KOLRO-194010 format. One record per residue (C-alpha): x, y, z. Coordinates in steps of 0.5 Angstrom, whole numbers, plus 500, padded with zeros to 3 digits. Layout:
BEGIN
XYZ;...
END
This chain:
BEGIN
476489515;479484516;486481516;488481509;487488509;491489516;497485514;498488507;497495510;503493516;507490509;506496506;507501512;514497514;516497506;515504505;518506511;524502509;526505502;525511506;519513501;513518504;505518504;506524498;510519494;505514494;499519493;504523487;506516484;498513483;494519483;489518489;489521495;494521502;487519506;486512502;494510503;493511511;487507511;491501507;496502511;491502517;487495514;481500514;481499505;480493501;484496495;483493488;488487485;489494480;491498486;496494490;499491483;500500483;502500490;508495489;510498483;511505486;514501492;518496487;517491489;513484488;506484489;506478493;511482498;505486499;500481500;506476505;
END
């Protein structure tokens, strides 16, 4: 995947850990597999805009915070 996917993954992991949210918490909120969240965090998945929006909502941050 590209640089953007890597940035998204790093931001997702950083924010998630800072807020004390586990991958399992995100999995339950979004109804996706843990492997999918792990792949996003590792820059191996390219989620849709809809998924990025759901991730931001689950983390309680604006969508652009994940894309910086």
